[in-house]
C-alpha positions in Angstrom: -0.1 -0.1 0.1 1.3 3.2 -1.2 1.6 6.4 0.8 0.1 9.2 0.7 -3.4 7.6 0.3 -4.6 11.4 0.2 -1.9 13.5 -1.6 -1.8 17.1 -1.4 -3.7 19.4 1.1 -5.4 16.5 3.4 -4.8 17.3 6.9 -6.0 15.6 10.2 -7.4 12.7 8.6 -10.1 10.9 10.6 -11.5 7.9 9.5 -14.8 5.4 10.2 -15.4 1.9 8.8 -18.9 0.9 8.3 -19.0 -2.7 7.3 -16.8 -2.8 4.5 -16.5 0.8 3.9 -14.2 3.2 4.8 -14.5 7.0 5.2 -12.0 9.6 5.6 -12.6 13.2 6.5 -10.0 16.0 6.4 -9.8 19.6 7.3 -10.1 22.3 5.0 -9.6 25.6 6.9 -10.8 28.7 5.1 -11.9 26.7 1.9 -15.4 26.0 1.0 -17.3 23.7 0.7 -15.9 22.4 4.3 -14.6 18.7 5.0 -14.3 16.5 1.8 -15.3 12.9 2.3 -13.3 10.1 0.7 -14.2 6.7 0.1 -12.6 3.3 0.0 -13.4 -0.6 0.0 -9.7 -1.5 0.4 -8.0 1.2 2.0 -5.6 1.8 -1.3 -8.1 3.5 -3.9 -10.0 6.5 -2.6 -12.7 8.4 -4.3 -13.9 11.7 -3.3 -17.7 11.4 -2.7 -18.6 14.7 -1.4 -18.3 17.5 1.3 -20.1 17.6 4.9 -20.2 21.5 4.8 -22.0 22.8 1.8 -24.5 25.4 3.0 -23.8 28.8 4.4 -26.3 28.0 7.1 -23.6 25.4 8.1 -20.5 27.2 7.8 -20.1 31.1 7.4 -16.2 32.1 7.2 -16.4 35.5 5.4 -13.8 37.6 6.7 -11.8 34.4 8.2 -8.3 34.8 8.8 -5.8 32.7 6.4 -5.5 29.1 8.1 -8.4 29.8 10.5 -11.9 27.9 9.6 -12.4 24.3 9.9 -10.0 22.6 12.1 -9.5 18.8 12.7 -12.9 17.0 12.0 -13.7 13.8 14.0 -16.2 10.9 12.6 -18.3 8.5 14.5 -20.9 6.2 13.4 -23.3 4.7 16.0 -26.4 3.2 15.5 -27.0 4.2 12.1 -26.1 7.8 12.6 -23.1 9.5 11.5 -21.8 12.3 14.0 -19.2 14.6 12.7 -17.8 17.1 15.0 -15.8 20.2 14.0 -14.4 23.6 15.1 -14.8 26.9 13.1 -11.9 28.7 14.4 -12.3 32.6 14.2 -10.1 35.6 14.6 -9.1 36.7 17.9 -6.5 38.5 19.8 -4.2 35.4 21.0 -4.6 31.7 20.3 -6.3 31.4 23.9 -8.6 34.3 22.7 -9.9 33.1 19.6 -13.4 31.9 18.6 -13.8 28.2 19.1 -17.4 27.4 18.5 -17.3 23.4 18.3 -20.3 22.0 16.5 -21.5 18.5 15.8 -23.6 17.7 12.6 -25.3 14.3 11.7 -26.2 12.2 8.9 -27.8 8.7 7.8 -25.5 8.6 4.7 -22.0 10.2 4.4 -22.8 11.6 1.4 -25.5 13.6 3.0 -27.5 15.4 3.5 -25.7 16.3 6.5 -27.8 18.5 9.2 -27.5 22.0 10.3 -24.8 22.2 13.0 -25.5 21.9 16.8 -23.3 24.0 18.9 -21.8 21.9 21.8 -19.3 24.7 23.4 -16.4 27.1 22.8 -14.2 26.0 25.0 -11.0 25.2 22.6 -10.5 23.2 19.4 -10.1 19.6 17.8 -13.3 18.2 19.3 -13.7 14.6 19.2 -16.8 12.3 20.2 -16.2 9.4 22.4 -19.3 7.1 23.0 -18.8 4.5 26.0 -20.2 1.1 26.4 -23.4 2.0 27.9 -24.0 4.8 25.2 -22.9 7.5 27.5 -21.0 10.2 25.3 -18.3 12.6 25.9 -16.7 15.3 23.9 -12.9 15.6 24.4 -10.9 18.7 23.1 -8.0 20.7 23.6 -9.1 23.2 26.1 -7.8 26.8 26.7 -7.6 29.4 29.7 -7.2 32.8 28.4 -6.6 34.2 31.9 -3.5 36.4 32.5 -0.7 34.7 34.5 -2.1 31.3 33.9 1.0 28.8 33.6 -0.4 27.5 30.4 -2.9 29.1 28.2 -3.7 25.7 26.6 -3.4 23.5 29.7 -4.2 20.1 28.1 -7.1 17.8 27.0 -10.4 18.6 28.2 -13.5 16.2 28.6 -17.3 17.3 28.8 -20.3 14.8 29.3 -22.9 14.8 26.6 -26.4 13.7 26.1 -26.4 11.9 22.9 -30.2 12.1 22.5 -30.2 16.1 22.9 -26.8 16.9 21.9 -26.6 18.9 24.9 -23.5 19.2 27.3 -23.8 17.5 30.6 -22.2 19.0 34.0 -19.0 20.9 33.9 -15.7 20.3 31.5 -13.0 18.8 33.2 -9.3 18.9 32.5 -8.0 15.4 32.4 -4.6 15.3 30.6 -1.7 17.8 30.3 0.5 16.0 28.0 4.2 15.6 28.2 7.4 17.7 28.7 5.2 20.9 28.3 4.2 19.9 24.9 0.5 21.1 24.7 -1.6 18.0 23.4 -4.3 18.4 20.7 -6.1 16.4 18.3 -7.5 13.7 21.1 -9.0 10.6 19.9 -10.4 7.9 22.5 -11.1 4.2 22.3 -11.7 1.6 24.7 -9.9 -1.9 24.7 -9.7 -4.4 27.3 -11.0 -2.2 30.1 -8.8 0.7 29.4 -9.6 4.1 28.0 -6.7 4.8 25.3 -6.4 8.7 24.6 -4.3 9.2 21.5 -2.8 13.0 21.4 -1.0 14.8 18.8 2.1 16.7 20.4 5.0 19.1 19.7 3.0 21.1 17.4 2.3 20.3 13.7 5.5 21.2 12.4 8.9 19.0 12.3 8.8 18.3 16.0 5.0 16.8 15.7 4.5 13.5 17.2 1.4 11.0 18.1 1.4 10.0 21.7 -0.9 7.8 23.7 -1.7 7.3 27.2 -4.5 5.2 29.0 -6.7 4.7 32.2 -9.0 2.7 33.9 -11.2 5.9 34.6 -12.2 8.0 31.7 -11.3 10.9 33.9 -8.0 9.7 34.7 -5.5 9.8 36.2 -3.8 8.7 32.8 -0.7 6.5 32.3 1.6 7.7 29.7 2.9 4.8 27.3 6.7 4.2 27.7 7.4 5.5 24.2 6.0 7.9 21.5 3.4 5.8 19.3 5.1 7.3 16.3 7.1 10.4 14.8 9.5 11.4 12.4 10.9 14.0 14.6 14.3 12.4 15.4 14.8 10.9 12.0 15.3 14.0 9.7 16.0 12.1 6.6 12.9 10.1 6.7 10.6 10.8 3.4 7.5 11.4 5.9 8.0 14.3 8.4 5.7 16.2 10.7 3.8 12.9 11.5 1.1 12.9 13.7 -2.8 13.4 14.5 -4.6 10.3 13.4 -7.4 7.7 14.3 -6.9 4.3 15.0 -9.4 1.5 13.3 -9.9 -1.7 12.4 -10.5 -3.9 9.2 -13.4 -6.3 9.0 -10.7 -9.1 9.7 -9.6 -7.4 12.9 -6.3 -5.9 11.8 -5.3 -2.5 13.2 -4.4 0.5 11.3 -4.2 4.3 11.8 -4.6 7.1 9.6 -2.2 10.3 10.2 -1.2 13.7 8.7 2.6 13.9 7.5 4.3 16.1 4.7 6.7 15.5 2.4 9.4 18.4 2.4 11.7 19.5 -0.4 15.0 19.0 1.1 15.9 17.8 4.8 13.6 20.0 7.2 12.8 22.1 4.0 9.7 23.7 2.9 6.8 21.4 2.3 4.3 22.9 -0.5 2.2 20.2 -0.9 0.9 20.6 2.5 0.2 18.3 5.2 -1.0 14.8 3.5 -3.1 12.0 4.5 -1.1 8.6 5.2 -2.0 5.1 6.8 0.1 3.0 8.8 -0.2 -0.8 9.9 -0.7 -0.9 14.0 -0.1 -3.7 16.2 -0.5 -4.2 20.1 2.4 -5.3 22.1 2.5 -7.4 25.0 2.1 -4.8 27.6 -1.1 -3.5 25.8 0.1 -0.3 23.9 -0.2 0.1 20.2 2.8 0.3 18.1 3.4 0.7 14.5 3.5 -2.7 12.9 7.0 -2.1 11.6 8.1 -1.3 15.3 10.3 1.2 14.7 7.9 4.3 15.4 8.7 5.8 12.0 5.8 5.9 9.4 6.5 4.6 6.2 5.7 5.2 2.6 5.1 1.5 1.7 2.5 -0.5 4.1 1.2 -4.1 4.1 -2.2 -3.7 2.8 -5.1 -5.4 4.4 -5.5 -9.3 4.0 -7.1 -10.2 0.9 -6.5 -6.9 -0.7 -4.4 -7.0 -3.9 -2.3 -3.8 -4.1 -2.9 -2.5 -7.7 -2.8 1.4 -6.5 -1.8 3.7 -9.5 -0.3 7.1 -8.0 -1.5 8.5 -11.5 -5.0 8.4 -10.8 -4.6 10.5 -7.9 -2.6 13.3 -9.7 -4.4 13.4 -13.1 -7.4 15.8 -13.5 -9.7 17.2 -16.1 -12.8 19.2 -16.0 -14.0 20.2 -19.4 -16.8 22.1 -17.8 -19.7 20.4 -20.0 -21.6 19.6 -16.9 -24.1 21.7 -15.0 -21.9 21.3 -11.6 -18.2 21.7 -11.0 -16.5 18.4 -10.0 -16.3 18.3 -6.5 -12.4 18.4 -6.3 -13.1 22.3 -6.6 -12.9 24.7 -3.8 -13.6 28.4 -3.2 -12.8 30.8 -0.7 -14.8 31.3 2.7 -18.6 31.3 1.0 -20.6 28.9 -1.0 -20.5 29.9 -5.0 -23.5 31.0 -6.5 -24.4 32.0 -10.1 -24.2 35.6 -9.2 -20.3 35.0 -9.7 -19.7 31.5 -10.8 -21.6 29.9 -13.7 -21.5 26.7 -15.6 -24.5 27.8 -17.9 -23.8 31.5 -18.9 -21.7 30.2 -21.7 -22.2 26.3 -22.3 -18.9 24.3 -22.0 -17.4 27.1 -20.1 -16.6 27.9 -16.4 -17.6 31.5 -15.9 -16.4 33.9 -13.4 -17.4 37.4 -12.6 -14.5 39.4 -11.3 -15.0 40.8 -8.0 -12.6 41.7 -5.2 -8.9 41.4 -6.0 -7.1 38.3 -5.7 -5.9 37.9 -1.9 -9.1 39.6 -0.5 -10.7 37.9 2.5 -14.3 38.8 1.0 -15.7 38.1 -2.2 -12.8 36.5 -4.2 -13.8 34.9 -7.3 -11.5 32.0 -7.4 -11.9 28.2 -8.0 -9.2 26.0 -7.2 -8.1 22.5 -6.7 -5.2 20.8 -4.4 -1.6 20.4 -5.9 -0.8 16.9 -5.6 2.3 16.2 -7.1 6.0 17.8 -7.3 5.9 16.9 -11.1 2.8 18.4 -12.4 1.4 20.3 -15.4 -1.7 22.6 -15.0 -3.5 24.0 -18.0 -6.5 26.2 -18.9 -7.8 28.3 -22.1 -9.3 31.8 -21.3 -11.7 34.1 -23.2 -11.7 37.4 -21.5 -12.0 41.3 -23.0 -10.8 43.5 -20.2 -11.1 47.3 -20.8 -9.4 48.6 -17.9 -6.3 47.5 -16.0 -8.3 46.8 -12.9 -10.0 44.1 -14.9 -7.9 40.8 -14.5 -8.1 37.1 -15.3 -6.4 33.8 -15.5 -4.5 31.3 -13.6 -3.0 31.4 -10.2 -1.0 28.9 -7.7 -2.1 30.0 -4.2 -1.3 29.4 -0.8 -3.2 32.3 1.0 -4.0 36.0 0.9 -0.4 36.9 1.4 1.4 34.2 -0.9 0.7 33.4 -4.5 1.8 33.5 -8.2 -0.7 34.7 -10.6 -0.6 34.8 -14.6 -3.6 37.3 -15.6 -4.8 39.1 -18.7 -5.5 42.8 -18.4 -4.8 45.8 -20.5 -2.4 48.5 -20.4 -3.6 52.3 -20.2 -4.0 52.2 -23.9 -6.5 49.5 -23.8 -4.1 47.3 -25.5 -4.4 43.5 -23.9 -1.2 42.3 -21.9 -0.4 39.5 -19.6 0.8 40.4 -16.3 2.8 37.6 -13.9 2.6 38.7 -10.3 3.9 37.3 -7.2 2.7 38.3 -3.7 5.0 37.5 -0.6 3.5 39.6 1.6 3.5 42.6 -0.8 2.4 42.7 -4.5 5.1 42.5 -7.2 4.8 42.5 -10.8 7.5 39.8 -12.0 6.9 40.3 -16.0 4.5 41.8 -18.4 4.0 40.5 -22.1 1.7 42.4 -24.6 -0.1 40.3 -26.7 -1.9 41.0 -30.1 -5.2 42.4 -29.9 -6.5 40.0 -32.6 -6.1 37.0 -30.1 -9.4 36.6 -28.5 -8.4 33.5 -26.5 -5.2 32.9 -24.5 -3.9 29.7 -23.2 -2.1 29.4 -19.8 0.1 26.8 -18.0 2.1 26.4 -15.0 4.6 23.3 -14.8 5.6 22.4 -11.3 9.1 20.7 -11.0 10.2 19.7 -7.5 10.9 23.2 -5.8 10.2 25.4 -9.0 7.2 26.4 -10.7 7.1 28.2 -14.4 4.3 30.0 -16.0 3.7 29.7 -20.0 1.3 31.1 -22.5 0.2 30.5 -26.0 -2.1 32.1 -28.4 -2.7 28.8 -30.0 -2.4 25.9 -27.5 0.5 24.5 -29.5 3.6 26.9 -29.3 4.4 27.9 -25.8 6.1 30.8 -24.4 7.7 31.3 -21.0 7.0 34.2 -19.0 9.3 35.1 -16.1 11.7 33.0 -14.7 11.0 29.9 -12.6 9.6 30.7 -9.1 10.4 29.2 -5.8 7.5 26.5 -5.2 8.5 26.7 -1.5 7.1 29.8 -0.9 3.7 28.3 -1.2 4.3 26.2 1.9 3.0 26.1 5.5 6.6 26.4 6.7 7.3 29.5 4.4 3.6 31.2 5.1 3.3 30.1 8.7 0.0 28.4 7.7 -1.8 25.3 8.1 -3.2 24.4 4.4 -1.3 23.9 1.1 -0.2 24.8 -2.2 -3.6 25.2 -4.6 -4.2 26.1 -8.4 -7.0 27.7 -9.9 -9.0 30.3 -11.9 -9.4 33.5 -10.8 -11.2 36.8 -12.1 -11.2 40.4 -10.5 -12.9 43.4 -11.4 -12.1 46.3 -9.1 -14.0 48.5 -10.5 -17.5 47.8 -10.9 -17.3 43.9 -10.1 -19.4 43.3 -13.2 -16.8 41.7 -15.9 -16.9 37.9 -17.0 -14.2 35.6 -17.7 -14.6 32.4 -19.5 -12.4 29.4 -18.7 -12.9 26.4 -21.3 -11.3 23.7 -19.1 -8.7 22.9 -16.5 -6.5 20.0 -17.1 -3.8 18.7 -14.6 -1.3 16.0 -15.6 
């Protein structure tokens, strides 16, 4: 079985198995729709089947800061119902004073429809649901203490009893676990086995010190005994291909084999930038003679190749995960597309305005936190070429449309068609690294009504191209640093995206038409 099972920006993978079906849900932060759903029957071949949060009534993120929004969903299945916990992290002065509304949504089928959210509490982030043998339910989460002078503004993992029938919290929240060596634990998940409550936590932050720890107790409220060693990590092995490992969910196969999901990143160099973001991996797990879980390889270091479940033939093709085409011939965007902070609607994104085209109405400038017309997909490989064809008639330099490689509002590259002051069409290659810079400008013949755009990613570099006929390609600008579209450089939590954009920072009424988006 080859890792990552979900390449590109797919962090915090939680998983549930129902009979022979597996479902993974991952974080989306400021991107909409929220929480993609991936399905598999063999743990090898995964298909996206939808999103959980698809309506503004479920998820409102207008104005949300970069890398806020949806943190660490957690999934449970109990007596015919799927329960998904999530936090919609909101702006705040400090981490302990951000908004942390924790919600549950439910569904009878993971494909939906999913219910309206029910607010559980606002005590912290990374909530998960644990349902005990007697159907008594609890929410477990990273808890905060904002009071000045408190020893640790995030003291550890809290627990709050929950009435599963009404989804109302019961009693008071309590602190049950403080982690190890002052490394604040987060991403808590709990399972019960052989009379013990096992508490799994991600520790050390989500960077290169990230690790997954485990502790256990006979009482759900503790005290918790920590395992003699870290469950798994790459932090002491800088040359391992998978770095930043942690934040996972244990599960079993129908044959009783144990596995865990986890996030990880593939750096461009030793402890270097990771522009593909935090991806989803799976490792095989065993229980040792002392009743502690450990990776099946016994090294505690996640690996790229993992034994497939019993009876599963490993015929995985990585190409299936990195090739993508949308000809825009349907009345719906393919579900791989994401937009920023709000649902798309026909007032600014349309597949019917011109048949066979994705139409985007120019609104705010690329990089705004409001009303941004951008439709993007994840970059999933260090060797990838993305191409589109654009028909656009700008009449002012404030009109622009084109192709962008995007991390967040302060870190992106864009190739846009616009005009000069004399109304002559021109291409502008721009880069934003906290400030906006024009990298190159090319005038194009006025007779050209259709411009082709391409960006090629080659390990740590990306290069933009343009063409008047889709056959003869010209470079624009020099190759640029792909690493600048990474968590490490931008200090965020997402990953590099590539997409189509339109802006009209004049009257917000100019439309751009894209014929296709191809990734190979």
